[in-house]
DSSP file (Angstrom, degrees, kcal/mol; ACC not computed):
  #  RESIDUE AA STRUCTURE BP1 BP2  ACC     N-H-->O    O-->H-N    N-H-->O    O-->H-N    TCO  KAPPA ALPHA  PHI   PSI    X-CA   Y-CA   Z-CA
    1    1 A X              0   0    0      0, 0.0     2,-0.5     0, 0.0     0, 0.0   0.000 360.0 360.0 360.0 124.3   -4.1   -4.5  -34.9
    2    2 A X        -     0   0    0      1,-0.2     3,-0.1     0, 0.0     0, 0.0  -0.623 360.0-174.6 -86.2 129.0   -7.1   -4.1  -32.8
    3    3 A X        +     0   0    0     -2,-0.5     2,-0.4     1,-0.2    -1,-0.2   0.713  68.5  47.3 -94.0 -23.3   -7.5   -0.6  -31.2
    4    4 A X        -     0   0    0      2,-0.0     2,-0.4     0, 0.0    -1,-0.2  -0.976  63.6-166.6-125.6 137.0  -10.6   -1.2  -29.1
    5    5 A X        -     0   0    0     -2,-0.4     2,-0.2    -3,-0.1     5,-0.0  -0.951   8.8-157.4-120.5 141.9  -11.2   -4.0  -26.9
    6    6 A X    >   -     0   0    0     -2,-0.4     3,-1.4     1,-0.0     4,-0.4  -0.524  39.3 -89.4-113.6 178.9  -14.7   -4.8  -25.4
    7    7 A X  G >  S+     0   0    0      1,-0.3     3,-1.0     2,-0.2     4,-0.4   0.773 121.8  62.3 -63.4 -25.9  -15.9   -6.7  -22.3
    8    8 A X  G >  S+     0   0    0      1,-0.2     3,-0.5     2,-0.1    -1,-0.3   0.717  95.1  61.7 -71.8 -17.6  -16.0   -9.9  -24.4
    9    9 A X  G X  S+     0   0    0     -3,-1.4     3,-1.4     1,-0.2     4,-0.3   0.661  82.8  78.4 -81.7 -15.2  -12.3   -9.8  -25.0
   10   10 A X  G X  S+     0   0    0     -3,-1.0     3,-1.3    -4,-0.4    -1,-0.2   0.813  83.7  63.1 -64.6 -26.0  -11.5  -10.1  -21.4
   11   11 A X  G <  S+     0   0    0     -3,-0.5    -1,-0.3    -4,-0.4    -2,-0.1   0.719  98.1  58.3 -67.7 -20.3  -12.1  -13.8  -21.5
   12   12 A X  G <  S+     0   0    0     -3,-1.4     2,-0.4    -4,-0.2    -1,-0.2   0.487  82.3 104.2 -91.9  -2.7   -9.1  -14.2  -24.1
   13   13 A X  S <  S-     0   0    0     -3,-1.3     2,-1.0    -4,-0.3     3,-0.1  -0.663  70.2-137.5 -82.2 137.6   -6.5  -12.7  -21.8
   14   14 A X    >   +     0   0    0     -2,-0.4     3,-0.7     1,-0.2     4,-0.4  -0.802  24.4 178.3 -87.2  96.0   -4.1  -15.1  -20.1
   15   15 A X  G >> S+     0   0    0     -2,-1.0     3,-0.6     1,-0.2     4,-0.6   0.721  74.9  67.2 -83.5 -17.7   -4.0  -13.7  -16.5
   16   16 A X  G 34 S+     0   0    0      1,-0.2     4,-0.4     2,-0.2    -1,-0.2   0.729  92.4  60.9 -71.3 -19.6   -1.7  -16.4  -15.4
   17   17 A X  G <4 S+     0   0    0     -3,-0.7     3,-0.3     1,-0.2    -1,-0.2   0.763 103.9  49.2 -74.1 -25.6    1.0  -15.0  -17.6
   18   18 A X  T X> S+     0   0    0     -3,-0.6     4,-2.6    -4,-0.4     3,-0.9   0.581  87.9  88.1 -84.5 -13.8    0.9  -11.7  -15.7
   19   19 A X  H 3X S+     0   0    0     -4,-0.6     4,-2.6     1,-0.3     5,-0.2   0.874  82.7  55.8 -60.6 -38.3    1.1  -13.4  -12.2
   20   20 A X  H 3> S+     0   0    0     -4,-0.4     4,-0.6    -3,-0.3    -1,-0.3   0.818 114.5  40.7 -59.7 -32.7    4.9  -13.4  -12.2
   21   21 A X  H <4 S+     0   0    0     -3,-0.9     4,-0.5    -4,-0.2    -2,-0.2   0.848 119.5  41.4 -81.0 -41.9    4.9   -9.8  -12.7
   22   22 A X  H  X S+     0   0    0     -4,-2.6     4,-2.4     1,-0.1     3,-0.2   0.781 101.8  68.2 -77.8 -32.6    2.1   -8.8  -10.4
   23   23 A X  H  X S+     0   0    0     -4,-2.6     4,-2.6    -5,-0.3     5,-0.2   0.916  96.7  50.5 -67.9 -38.5    2.8  -11.1   -7.4
   24   24 A X  H  X S+     0   0    0     -4,-0.6     4,-1.8    -5,-0.2    -1,-0.2   0.822 112.2  51.5 -73.1 -19.1    6.1   -9.4   -6.2
   25   25 A X  H  > S+     0   0    0     -4,-0.5     4,-2.5    -3,-0.2     5,-0.2   0.913 110.7  46.8 -67.8 -43.4    4.2   -6.0   -6.3
   26   26 A X  H  X S+     0   0    0     -4,-2.4     4,-2.2     2,-0.2     5,-0.2   0.925 113.9  46.7 -68.0 -41.6    1.4   -7.3   -4.3
   27   27 A X  H  X S+     0   0    0     -4,-2.6     4,-2.5    -5,-0.2    -1,-0.2   0.910 113.0  48.0 -67.9 -39.9    3.7   -8.9   -1.7
   28   28 A X  H  X S+     0   0    0     -4,-1.8     4,-2.4    -5,-0.2    -2,-0.2   0.917 115.1  47.7 -65.2 -43.6    6.0   -5.8   -1.3
   29   29 A X  H  X S+     0   0    0     -4,-2.5     4,-2.5     2,-0.2    -2,-0.2   0.907 112.0  47.5 -67.2 -37.8    2.9   -3.6   -1.0
   30   30 A X  H  X S+     0   0    0     -4,-2.2     4,-3.2    -5,-0.2     5,-0.3   0.971 112.3  50.7 -67.1 -48.2    1.2   -5.9    1.6
   31   31 A X  H  X S+     0   0    0     -4,-2.5     4,-2.5     1,-0.2     5,-0.2   0.899 110.1  50.2 -55.9 -42.6    4.6   -6.1    3.6
   32   32 A X  H  X S+     0   0    0     -4,-2.4     4,-2.7     2,-0.2    -1,-0.2   0.959 111.3  48.3 -61.5 -46.5    4.9   -2.2    3.6
   33   33 A X  H  X S+     0   0    0     -4,-2.5     4,-2.6     1,-0.2    -2,-0.2   0.923 114.9  44.6 -61.0 -44.6    1.3   -1.8    4.8
   34   34 A X  H  X S+     0   0    0     -4,-3.2     4,-2.2     1,-0.2    -1,-0.2   0.927 113.7  48.1 -68.9 -38.0    1.8   -4.4    7.6
   35   35 A X  H  X S+     0   0    0     -4,-2.5     4,-1.9    -5,-0.3    -2,-0.2   0.911 114.4  49.0 -65.8 -43.6    5.3   -3.1    8.7
   36   36 A X  H  X S+     0   0    0     -4,-2.7     4,-2.7    -5,-0.2    -2,-0.2   0.934 112.4  46.3 -57.2 -49.1    3.8    0.6    8.8
   37   37 A X  H  X S+     0   0    0     -4,-2.6     4,-2.2     1,-0.2    -2,-0.2   0.858 113.5  48.8 -65.7 -35.4    0.7   -0.4   10.8
   38   38 A X  H  X S+     0   0    0     -4,-2.2     4,-1.9     2,-0.2    -1,-0.2   0.863 112.8  48.6 -73.0 -31.6    2.8   -2.5   13.3
   39   39 A X  H  X S+     0   0    0     -4,-1.9     4,-1.9     2,-0.2    -2,-0.2   0.928 112.6  48.7 -68.4 -45.6    5.3    0.5   13.7
   40   40 A X  H  < S+     0   0    0     -4,-2.7    -2,-0.2     1,-0.2    -1,-0.2   0.862 112.1  49.0 -65.8 -35.4    2.3    2.9   14.2
   41   41 A X  H >< S+     0   0    0     -4,-2.2     3,-0.7     1,-0.2    -1,-0.2   0.843 109.4  50.8 -70.8 -33.8    0.7    0.6   16.8
   42   42 A X  H 3< S+     0   0    0     -4,-1.9     3,-0.3     1,-0.2    -2,-0.2   0.826 119.8  35.9 -73.6 -28.3    3.9    0.2   18.7
   43   43 A X  T 3X S+     0   0    0     -4,-1.9     4,-1.3     1,-0.2     3,-0.4   0.034  78.0 120.9-107.6  28.6    4.4    4.0   18.9
   44   44 A X  T <4  +     0   0    0     -3,-0.7    -1,-0.2     1,-0.2     6,-0.1   0.801  69.0  59.4 -59.8 -34.0    0.9    5.0   19.2
   45   45 A X  T  4 S+     0   0    0     -3,-0.3    -1,-0.2     1,-0.2    -2,-0.1   0.879 113.3  35.8 -63.7 -40.7    1.5    6.7   22.6
   46   46 A X  T  4 S+     0   0    0     -3,-0.4    31,-4.2    30,-0.1    -1,-0.2   0.590  99.4  96.5 -93.2 -11.2    4.0    9.2   21.2
   47   47 A X  B  <  -A   76   0A   0     -4,-1.3     2,-0.3    29,-0.2     3,-0.3  -0.537  61.2-144.7 -83.4 149.5    2.4    9.7   17.7
   48   48 A X  S    S+     0   0    0     27,-0.5    27,-0.1    24,-0.2    -2,-0.1  -0.736  80.9  18.4 -90.6 149.5    0.2   12.6   16.8
   49   49 A X     >  +     0   0    0     -2,-0.3     4,-1.2     1,-0.1    -1,-0.2   0.924  68.9 166.0  55.9  55.9   -2.7   12.0   14.3
   50   50 A X  H  > S+     0   0    0     -3,-0.3     4,-2.4     2,-0.2     5,-0.2   0.932  71.4  51.4 -65.9 -46.8   -2.9    8.1   14.6
   51   51 A X  H  > S+     0   0    0      1,-0.2     4,-2.1     2,-0.2     5,-0.2   0.907 108.0  49.3 -62.7 -41.9   -6.2    7.8   12.9
   52   52 A X  H  > S+     0   0    0      1,-0.2     4,-2.3     2,-0.2    -1,-0.2   0.901 112.8  51.7 -69.8 -32.7   -5.4    9.9    9.7
   53   53 A X  H  X S+     0   0    0     -4,-1.2     4,-2.4     2,-0.2    -2,-0.2   0.904 106.2  51.7 -65.9 -43.0   -2.2    7.8    9.4
   54   54 A X  H  X S+     0   0    0     -4,-2.4     4,-2.2     2,-0.2     5,-0.2   0.915 111.9  47.0 -56.3 -43.3   -4.0    4.6    9.6
   55   55 A X  H  X S+     0   0    0     -4,-2.1     4,-2.6     2,-0.2     5,-0.3   0.906 113.4  48.6 -70.3 -40.9   -6.4    5.8    6.8
   56   56 A X  H  X S+     0   0    0     -4,-2.3     4,-1.7     1,-0.2    -2,-0.2   0.944 112.0  48.4 -69.9 -45.8   -3.5    7.0    4.7
   57   57 A X  H  < S+     0   0    0     -4,-2.4     8,-0.3     7,-0.2    -2,-0.2   0.859 118.6  39.0 -54.9 -43.0   -1.6    3.7    5.1
   58   58 A X  H  < S+     0   0    0     -4,-2.2     3,-0.5    -5,-0.2    -2,-0.2   0.877 124.1  35.9 -83.7 -35.0   -4.6    1.5    4.3
   59   59 A X  H  < S+     0   0    0     -4,-2.6    -2,-0.2    -5,-0.2    -3,-0.2   0.593 109.4  58.7 -98.9  -8.0   -6.2    3.5    1.4
   60   60 A X  S >X S-     0   0    0     -4,-1.7     4,-1.4     1,-0.3     3,-1.3   0.162  86.0-162.6-103.6  18.5   -3.1    4.9   -0.4
   61   61 A X  H 3>  +     0   0    0     -3,-0.5     4,-0.8     1,-0.3    -1,-0.3  -0.092  68.3   3.1  37.3-106.7   -1.9    1.3   -1.0
   62   62 A X  H 3> S+     0   0    0      1,-0.2     4,-0.9     2,-0.2    -1,-0.3   0.849 135.1  48.6 -76.1 -38.2    1.8    1.5   -1.8
   63   63 A X  H <> S+     0   0    0     -3,-1.3     4,-2.1     1,-0.2    -2,-0.2   0.750  99.7  69.2 -75.0 -30.5    2.5    5.2   -1.4
   64   64 A X  H  X S+     0   0    0     -4,-1.4     4,-2.2     1,-0.2    -7,-0.2   0.918 101.1  43.4 -59.5 -46.0    0.7    5.4    2.0
   65   65 A X  H  X S+     0   0    0     -4,-0.8     4,-2.2    -8,-0.3    -1,-0.2   0.839 113.3  52.5 -76.4 -26.1    3.3    3.5    4.0
   66   66 A X  H  X S+     0   0    0     -4,-0.9     4,-1.5     2,-0.2    -1,-0.2   0.878 108.3  50.2 -67.9 -33.4    6.1    5.2    2.3
   67   67 A X  H  X>S+     0   0    0     -4,-2.1     4,-3.3     2,-0.2     5,-1.2   0.877 109.4  53.3 -69.5 -37.7    4.7    8.5    3.1
   68   68 A X  H  <>S+     0   0    0     -4,-2.2     5,-1.4     3,-0.2    -2,-0.2   0.930 111.2  44.2 -61.7 -44.0    4.3    7.3    6.8
   69   69 A X  H  <5S+     0   0    0     -4,-2.2    -1,-0.2     3,-0.2    -2,-0.2   0.850 120.9  41.2 -73.4 -26.8    8.0    6.3    7.0
   70   70 A X  H  <5S+     0   0    0     -4,-1.5    -2,-0.2    -5,-0.2    -1,-0.2   0.915 138.5   5.3 -84.6 -40.3    9.2    9.5    5.3
   71   71 A X  T ><5S+     0   0    0     -4,-3.3     3,-1.2    -5,-0.2     4,-0.5   0.813 120.9  61.5-107.3 -46.8    6.8   12.0    7.0
   72   72 A X  G > <S+     0   0    0     -5,-1.2     3,-1.0     1,-0.3   -24,-0.2   0.787  97.6  57.4 -60.8 -35.1    4.8   10.3    9.7
   73   73 A X  G > <S+     0   0    0     -5,-1.4     3,-0.7     1,-0.3    -1,-0.3   0.717  98.1  62.2 -76.6 -18.7    7.5    9.2   11.9
   74   74 A X  G <  S+     0   0    0     -3,-1.2    -1,-0.3     1,-0.2    -2,-0.2   0.687  90.8  69.5 -73.6 -19.0    8.8   12.8   12.3
   75   75 A X  G <  S+     0   0    0     -3,-1.0   -27,-0.5    -4,-0.5    -1,-0.2   0.204  71.7 122.1 -93.9  17.6    5.6   13.9   14.0
   76   76 A X  B <   -A   47   0A   0     -3,-0.7     2,-0.6   -29,-0.2   -29,-0.2  -0.446  67.3-114.7 -79.4 153.5    6.1   12.0   17.2
   77   77 A X        -     0   0    0    -31,-4.2     2,-0.3    -2,-0.1    -1,-0.1  -0.735  27.9-128.0 -87.3 130.5    6.1   13.7   20.5
   78   78 A X              0   0    0     -2,-0.6    -1,-0.0     1,-0.1     0, 0.0  -0.593 360.0 360.0 -74.3 130.5    9.5   13.6   22.3
   79   79 A X              0   0    0     -2,-0.3    -1,-0.1     0, 0.0    -2,-0.0   0.458 360.0 360.0 -91.3 360.0    9.3   12.4   25.8
């Protein structure tokens, strides 16, 4: 059993074998980001701190949209 792998060993990895595992994660993460950004855009007039939430949603990948839906939707101003 080989304990250390080098850069030359990357060419031996079959990345297509990992595709069925990785693809659903990528799709769900992308959908979460899009839905969070659409919700933030639609409610931008009543939200506080729009720019920080955009940055969190975009750069915190999967956890950013989840944080927005759990925490960010509560910071809106009531009309």
